[in-house]
N, C-alpha and C positions, 0 to 999 in steps of 0.2 A: 439547413445547417449553415451556421455563420462562417465568416471568412477564417477566423482563428480556429474554429473547430475543424475546418478542412485541413489547415496547416498541421494541427496536432495529430489528426488521423493519418496524414501523409507521412509525417515524421515517424510515427509509431510503426508504420508498415514498411518504410523504405530505408530508414537510417539506423534502426536498432537491429543489428544482425549478429551481435556477439553476446553469447550467454555465458556468464561467469559470475563468481562470487569471491570477493576479497574479504576474509574474516577479520574484523577489527576488534573482536571480543575474545575473551578466554573462556567463555562458558556457553557459547551457542553450539548446540548439537545439530540442529536442523534449521535451514533457512530456505524459505520458498522464494524462488526468483520471480519478482513481480514484473509482469509484462502486460501492456494494455490489452485487456480482454483475453489474456493468455495466448495471443497469436504469435506464432513463430514462422519466419520466412523459410521457404524452401532454400536449402543451401546455407542456412545460418551456421555460424561457427560456435561450437560448444568447447569451452576450455575448463577442464577439470584438473585442479592442482593436486600435488602430493598431499596426502592426508584428507582427501575429499572423495566422495562418491556422488554422482548425479543420478537421480531417480526420476523417470518420466511417469506421470500418472495421467491416464486418459479416461475422463468421465468416471472417476472413482476407481478405475482398475489399474493395477500395477502393470506397467508396460516395460520399457527398456531401462537397463541399469548400466551406467558408464563409470569405469575406473579411471584413474589419472591419465590424462592425455588430451590431445586436441582433435576434434572431430568436425567434419562437415555433415550437417544433418540432411541426409537424403534417405530414400526408401531403403537403400542398402545398409545404412547405419541404424535404421529404426525398424528392424524386422518384426518385433512384437507389435509395435504401434501400427505398422503397415497392415499386419494381419487383423488387428482389432478394427481398423477403419475400412478394411476391404479394398485397399488401394492395389489395383493390379498393375497399373501402368504409371506409377508415380502419383504424386499428390499435387493438388493446386496450392499455390501460395496465397495467403498464409494458412497454416493449420493450427488448431488449438490443442494445447497440452500444458499441464502444470509440471514445472521442473523444481525438484527439491534437491538442494545440496546438503549432504550429510558429512559432518566432521567425523573422520575415522581415526584421528590421532588419540593418544592416551589421555584420559581424564584422570589426573592423579590427586592424591591427598584428599579424597572425599571422606567425610566423617560419618561414622555410624555409632550407635549406642543403644542400650536397652532403656526405654522410657520408664519401665516399671521393673522392680526386682524380680529375678527368676527364683522360684522356689524349688529346691532340690531336696531329696531324701537321702541323707548321708547315713551310712551304717552305724557310725559311732555317735554323731551329734544330732541325729534326727532331722527334722525339717529345718533347713537353713536358707537364707536369702543371699543372693549374689547379684552384682551388677557388673557390666562389662562395656568397654568402648574401644574404638580403634579407628583404622582407616582402610580404604580399599581403592583399587585402581581398575578402571574398565575402559573398553573401547567398543564402538559399534562394529560388529563383525558382519552382519547381514543387513545392509541398509534397506533393502526392499521390505523385508519382514518387519524391521523396526518401524518403518513409515506406516505400514498397513496396521500393525498390531498395537502400536503405542502412540504415534504422533497424530495420525488421522489428518485433519485439515488445518492443524496448527501451523501458522506461517512462520513462527519464530519460536522454536522449541529449545529451552535451555537446560543445562545440567541440573539446575535447582528443581525443575519440574519432575525430572526422572528420579532424582535423589530421594524425594519423599516416598516414592514407590519402592525404590531399592532398599532404603533403610528399613521399611516395614518388612520386606521380604527377608533381609538379613537377620533382623531380630527374631523373626519366627523360626527360621532354620537354625540359628544359633541356639535357641532354646531347645529345639528338638535334639540337636547334636549333643549338647552337654548333658541333657537328660538321659540319653542312651549311652553316654560314655561310661557312666558308673565307676568313676575313679574317685579316690578320697578327696574331700573338699580342699585340703591344704595343697594338693598337687596341681590345681588349676592354674594358680599364679606361677608355678615353677615350670609349667609345660606349655606356655603360650605358643611357642613355635609349632610344636606338633599339633596342638589344638587348632591353630590358625590354618594349617594345611588341610586338616580333616574337614573343617568347615568350608574351605574353598572348594574341595572336591564335591561336597554335598550340594553346595549352592550352584555350581557351574551349570548343571542341567536346567535349573530354573532360569538362569540368565540367558542361556542359549535359546530358550523357548521363545524369547522376544527379540532375538537377533543381537544380543549383547554378550561379549566375552569378559568374564571376570578374570583380569590378569593377575592381580595380587589381592590378598586379604590378610589384614594384620589385626591381631588382638593386642592392644597396648597395655591394658590393665584389667584385672579381675579383682573386684573389691567385695568385702563382706563387712557385716557389722563389727564394731570394735570389740564388743564383749565376746563374740565368737573368735575373733582373731587372738585375743588374750588367752582364751581357753585352749586354742590350738597350740600356742606357744608353750603353755604350761604342760600340756600333754607331751609335746615334743621333748621338753627338757626331762620329764619323768621317764620317757622312753629311752633316753640316752644315758642317764646316770645309773650308778649301782645302788639299787634300793636298799640292799643290806647295809651299806655304809651310811646311807641317808638316815635309816632307822637308828643306827648306833650313834650317829652324830646328834640326832634329836634327843636321844636318851641322855647323852652326856650333858647337853645344854639344860635339860630339865633338872638334873642333879645339881648343876651349878646354880640354877635359880633357886632351888629349894634350900641349898646350903646357905645362900645369902639372905634367906628370909629373916626379917628382923622382928618377928612376932613373938619372940621369947622361946622358952624351953619347949613349949608345945610345938612351935614352928620348927624347932631344930629336930624334934622327934619325928615330925611328919616328913621333913627332908630326908632323914635317915631311912624312913619306911619306903619312900619313893625310890631311894637309891637301891634298896634291896630288891624291890619289885622290878626295876629296870636293868639290874645287873646282867641278866642273861642276854638282853638285847644288845649290850655293848660289845660282847664278843671280843675278838682280837683287837678291835679298834682302841679300847681303853684298858686292856689287860696289862698288868705289870709283868715283869720278866718271869719266865717260866720257873716254877718252884718257889717263888717268893711268897711269903705269907704276910698278910696285912691284918692287923688286929685293931679294932676300934672299940673303945670303951666309952660309954655314955652314962650319965647319972641314971641309976636304976629307977628313980622315981619318975623320970621323964620318958622312959621307954614304953611305947604302946605295945600292945600284943602284935605278933607277926602279921604282916599283910597277907591276905589270901593269895594263893598262887595264881599267876596270870596265864591264861590259856594262850598258847602261841601256835600259829599255823605256818606251814610252808605253803607256797602257792606257785602256780605255773603261769608264766606270761611270755609270749613270743617263743614258745617252745623251750623255755629255760626255767629252772627251778630258782625260786627266790625265797627269802625269809630266814629264820622265822620272825613273825611279827605278831603283835598283840591283836586281839579281835577288833578293838576300836580302830587300829591303823588299817586293818584289812577292810573295815567298813569304809574308811576314807578312800581307799584305792577303788572300791566298788563305786562310790559316789562320783569319783573323777573319771570313771570309765576306763581305768587301766585294766581292770578285770570286769567280768560280767557273770551272770548267773550260771553260765556253763563252764566257767573257769574251774580247774581242778585244784583242790586243797588237800592237805594232809597234816595231821597232828599225831603226837604220840598216843598210841592206843588204837589207832585206826588201822584196819587191815590193808586197805588200798587207797589210792588217790580217789577222791569223790568230788563231783560237781557241787558247787555252793548250794544250788537249789535243792540238793538231796541231803544236806547236812542240817539236822533239825535246829541246832542252836544258831545257825546262820541264816535261816529263812526270814528272819526279821529284816535282812538287807533288801528283800524283794518288796517290802511294803504290803499294805493291805491286810496285816494280821488282825484278827478279831478274836475275842475270847469265845469259848463254847457257851451255849445257852445255860442259864442257871438250872439246877435240878428242880423238878417239880416236887412240891410237898404234898 
């Protein structure tokens, strides 16, 4: 051994007797205290600052764990290590052990998000895709378990390394949670607070399993395709407005357009025919004063025969009666999912309210109609 090697060895054994770690980063979770050959002197001083935990590992086994404070390292302060080494009457200086400092302060504003869309089965809109992202806050709760189960022999373990694992865990549990929530798709964005708390409760056990406490979990946004968003907005408006008045308003606009038709006498006659066909839909919205009579004369030569009567149905939605509306308008309500095949309808001449699927002339709404086979000759 050379002269300088002897000096280095002597300094390592005699002058380095304080074990501490001053964190100069904002993302280090675990730092291994580097000591020449991992040798620690008998009576060395261990300093653990607030927001830290010191963990001693001996030959791959978890030994003693120290919370914030100042300690003189003796057999009395190292009971587990003393047992592992079989020291009955103290230990000779120096002894070998790895010391890991663990940051136990809060790691805040960590990002998470769904890498791929989550597919949900909504009762009204069928299979839909959503994405979500947000933030979370965590701390190391059980330093020993975290070292053994996650860190291993990594001498400088950062939040970036654990975040990749945690984000995958969060995305998986978030998908499971929203899949089991079974709430209407439009309510996800409106209930992020409640959904965030539910997800945190579900994920907490998974985090605890590796010594981590999930302190806060936030869903900042739940997004969906633009076409689905527009459909939800349209459905929401239909659900709020008075469909009777909407039908009457559309009938009035149709009469106005027909009356303004510039295609000549035939066009005028068609406009009048449409007016008669839609008169019943207008109801009180366009009625003149009670008792007043309106007489309209048109050139006899331009008058077409009377339009066939329009079948009109009342229908039930959200437990309320609406209508009457023409069959075509009823079909548009079915197409926009305001009503479905089990919705009840009634028209004049029917004994009782009947589901759409059981009304012969409305079965075309359901699709898949085919004619019967041709008779054999």
